[in-house]
N, C-alpha and C positions, 0 to 999 in steps of 0.2 A: 191601607198597606195591599191586600191582596190583590184590590179592586186595578192596581197600578203593575201587574204583572203583567209582561208583555211578552211571548213567544220572540225566544231569539234566533235567528234564522241559524247563526251557527252550531248554537249549543243541540238543535234540532238537528241540523246535519250531522254533528259530534255522535250525536246518539243511534242516527241510523246507520249509517259504515259501521261504526261498532258491533251493532246487533247483526246485519250481513256479514260481517268476519266471524263470529261465533256463530252464528248457524252455518256459514262455511266448512269452519272449522271443524264441529262436533262429529260429521259421520266421516272426516278423515281419521279422526281420534278414535273413534270406534272400529276403524277397520285395522287402525294399529294395534290399539288392543287384541281384537280379533287374530291375529295372525296372519292378516292379508297384505300385508308390506311385504314388497323383496326381500329379500336376507343381504343383500348388497347395500341395503341403505341401510345398516348397522355399522358405524364406523370400532 
């Protein structure tokens, strides 16, 4: 069963794009929590 496992390029792309978006989001969330975001962005 495990020997038949094939790396799916679609799944690999999904994981890489998701990880990239998370790594892009983390500093922005940190700045948001630190209060470095402009006051005009709050609705």
